Structures are given as C-alpha cells and as structure tokens.
N, C-alpha and C positions, 0 to 999 in steps of 0.2 A: 585582506581576509586570508586566513591560512587554509592550506589544503588539508581539511580534516579527514578525508578518506585515507590519506597515507599515514595518518597517526592513529589508526584504529586497529582493533584486534580482529577485524573481519577478514577471514581467509577466503580463498577461492572456493573451498567446499561449502562454506556458509553462504556465499553469494549464489552458488549453483543450487543449493537447497532452497533458497528464497525464490529464485527464478522458477524452479519446478513448482513450488507452491503457488506462485503468481499464475502460472499456466493452468494449474488445477482450478484456481478461483475463476479464471477466465472461462473455463469449460463448465461452470456450475450448471447443473440441469435446471431446466425451466426458464433459463434466460433466453429471451427471443433473439433470433438473428435479425438484424435490421440494418439501417444505413450506417450505423456506427460499429466499429469492430468490437469483439468481445475482449475485454482487458481485465487483468487482475493486478493487484498491487500489494506488496508486502513492505512495510516500513521497518527498518532495522535500527536498533540502538548502536552506539559506537562499539559495544562489545559483541555485536552480532546477534543479540537476542531480538526476537520479534516484538515490536511495539504494538502493531495493529495491522489488520488486513482489510481489503475492500475489493469490490469488483463492480464493473459497469452492469447495471441491471436492465438496460435497454434504452431505446431512444427516448429522449426527454428527461432522463434521470441523471444524477450526478456521475461524473466520470470516476473511474476506479481510484485515482489518486485522491480525489475529494472525499470519496467514501471512506478510504483508509484514514485520512486526516480527521474526519468526523468521528470515526471509531476511536482513534487515539485521544481525541478531545474528551469524549465521553468516559473512556477508561481512566483518564487522569483526574476526573471529577471536576473539570473546569466548569466555571459558570459564566465566564465572559471571555471574549476574544477582542483584542484591540488591533486594528490595522490601519494603514494609511491608504 
C-alpha cells in the first residue's frame, strides 16, 4: 500500500482549517454531554477539499467518523455498500 498522504496536495494550512472545523462540529449546540466525548470529523479529498462532515450526537448514536462517512455516502448518491 502506498503512502497516499505524502502524495497529496493537502497543506498544513488545509489540515489546520479542517481540524478547526472538526472542533466546531464537536461543539455543536444542543449536543448533550455524556459518557462519550464530543467529537467532530471532516473528510478531505486528496486535493484538500471537504468531502463530508459529521459529529457525535450523543450516547447511543453514531460516532463522528461514521456520521461523516454516512454523509459522504449520501452525497455520492450511492445506493449500496459492500464490505467484508
């Protein structure tokens, strides 16, 4: 497997912007504090553009990463996912 991160156009400033956005998502108003930490997630394309975002909405709900992947799946217009 190749190291795709080193072959991208993602700069430090893009990564910092994405992290700031993930922190904003984690602090979304109305999300209850609970046993799980408040987490935000931003998915980036190889060129640094935002593919999708998500955040943890509280105990018993999808984690931020799963929420972002679900959003990306919907935005792509996918109608099936295959996994092992």
